[in-house]
C-alpha positions in Angstrom: 98.0 85.4 72.8 97.9 83.4 76.0 95.9 83.2 79.2 97.8 86.1 80.8 97.2 88.5 77.9 95.6 91.8 78.7 92.0 92.2 77.6 91.5 93.7 74.1 87.8 94.7 74.5 84.9 94.6 76.9 81.6 93.0 75.7 78.2 92.4 77.1 77.4 88.8 77.8 76.2 87.0 74.7 77.8 89.4 72.2 78.5 87.7 68.9 81.7 89.7 68.5 83.3 88.3 71.7 84.7 85.3 69.9 85.8 82.0 71.5 88.4 83.4 74.0 86.3 85.3 76.5 86.0 85.3 80.2 83.0 86.5 82.2 83.9 89.1 84.9 82.0 90.9 87.7 80.6 94.3 86.9 83.2 96.2 88.9 86.0 94.5 86.9 84.4 95.4 83.6 83.8 99.0 84.7 87.5 99.2 85.9 88.7 97.9 82.5 86.6 100.4 80.6 87.8 103.3 82.8 91.4 102.2 82.4 91.2 102.4 78.6 90.2 98.9 77.5 88.1 99.3 74.3 84.3 98.9 74.5 82.8 96.7 71.8 81.2 98.9 69.1 78.4 96.3 68.6 77.1 95.6 72.1 78.2 98.9 73.7 79.0 97.7 77.3 79.9 101.2 78.3 76.3 102.3 77.6 74.9 99.2 79.3 77.1 99.7 82.4 76.2 103.4 82.5 79.8 104.7 81.7 79.7 107.6 79.2 82.6 109.7 78.1 
C-alpha cells in the first residue's frame, strides 16, 4: 500500500471502519468512485447517503 494506491472502499465522513489511511474527497469524486466499482462500506452506506442505488 502506498499513497498512489487505488481506493478500496468509500465511507461517509466519521465512519469508524475507515481506518487511519483515509482521505476526504468532494461529493462528485465519491459518486464517481462508487459508479466505477469502488466498494461502498457496509457499515456507513455512502451509496445510500449519496443517493446512489443499484
